[in-house]
N, C-alpha and C positions, 0 to 999 in steps of 0.2 A: 399607567404607571410603568416606567422603564425598569426592567429587571436589573439586578446587580450583575455587573460584568467585571471580569478581570481586566484591569487597566492595561492597555496596549501601548499607550504613548510613552515613549522615552524622550526625555528632554535633550535636545541637541542644541548646544549653544549657538551654532552657526546657522540654524534653520529658522527661517521666517515663520511666524505663527500660521500663515495661510498654507505654507508648504507642510507644516506639521499636521494640520487638519486634513490636507489632501493625502498625506501618507497614511494617516489613520483610516481614512475612508478606503484607500486602496487595500490596506491590510484586511479590513472587513470584507470587501468585495472579493478578494482572492479566496477567502474561505467559503464564500457563498458560490462563486462562479466555478471554481475548480471541480467540485463534485458534480455540479450540474452539467458541465461540459463533458466530463468523463462519462457520465451516465447517458446523456442525451445525444452527444455528438460522436463520441468515440467509445462505444461499448466494448471494452477490451476483452472481457471474459467471453461474451457471446461471439465475438470475432475470432478469438483463439479456438473456440470449440468448432466453429464453422470451417475454418481452414486447417485445423489440426497442427498448429505451430504456435510457439510462444509469441507474445506481443513484441518481445525484444527482437526476434527474428524479423517480424513484419517491419519494425522501425528501421532496422539495418537495411533491409531490402529497399524500402522507400528512399532512404538517404542515398544509398549507392546508385540506385536508378536515377535519382534526381541529379546527382553530381557527376555521374558517369563512372567514376572510380574514386576511392578514398583510401588513404593509408590508415593503418590501425591507430596511429596518433590522431589523425583527423576525426576518426569515428569516436575515439575516447573523448576528445575535446567537445564534439557535438553532443555526446551523451552526458558529459560531465562526470565520467567514470575513469578509473585507473586503467591503463593499458593492460595490466595483468588480469583485469576482469573481462576485457573485450576479446583478448586473444582466444580463450576457450570458447566463447560465444561464436566467434568466426570459425573456429575449428569444427564445432558442431554443425554449423551451416554448410561448411565444405563437405562434411560427411553425408549430408542430405542432398548434395548437388545443387544448392541454392546459390552459392557464390564460389569464386576461386581466387587464388592469389596470383598476381602477375608482376613480374619484375619490369620496372620502367626501362624502356629502351635508352632513354637519355641518361639515366643513372641507375646502374644495376643494383646499387645498394638499397634503392627505394622499392618497396613492395606495396602494390596497391591491391585492394579488394575490388573485384568487379562482379557484376551479377551474371549468372548463367541462365540458360534457357529455362530450366526448371524454376529458378527464382523468378524469372519474368512471368511464367505461367501462373505461379502462385500469387504474385503481386497483382496480376490482372484480375484474379479471382477476388482478392482483398479489395481492390479498387471498385470492382462491380458491386460487392456487398456493401461497402461504405457509401458508395454513391446512392444506391437504393435506399439505404438507411437514412442518409442525409436528406434525400428527397422526401421521405416520409415525415421527417422532422420539420422541414421548412415549407412543405407544400401549402400549408394553411396561413403562412405569413403573407402579409401584403407586400407589394413591390417595394414600398418605402422601408419597411422593417427589414426586408431581405437585404437591401442595399446598405442600410445602417449596420446590420450585423456583419456583413462582408467587410465593410470599411473598418469596423472596429477590430476585426481579426487582422486585417492588413496593417492597421496602426500598431497593434500589439507586436506583430512580427517585426515591423520596421523599427520600433523603439528598442525592442530587446536585442536586435542584431546590430545596433549602432556600434557597440564596443568590439564586436567580432571582427 
């Protein structure tokens, strides 16, 4: 017997019935997948404790390292947060020697955030810990499951970045 659930489907006049079913399935899967992914793939609390810095700092370091440099506006857009919330975060990271602000040579009005040596060292530590953790999670997966899982993550990123 299926338990009573709060209905999630909203009727959208322009949506085909198959798409409405897919949307409902996606809704259900997000609430199942998100906690599993956070707990199993990206254990933020344990990671923060190991490296001694907030997860928000880790995220900024990873983004700035990935892109080379980012403006406060770009960071706020990637995080989906207001610039007024990102600026104090960057200020704290500067105080810890993780990142620095640099004026762009091409346009002095533009200030970019770049990673410092200390930030690179800390990010290397994070990467090593995460890599070891991910290895422990996936080591028992078969080759096919590992490829399917990797492909699923690639598809998620590809789909969600289409609008960006």
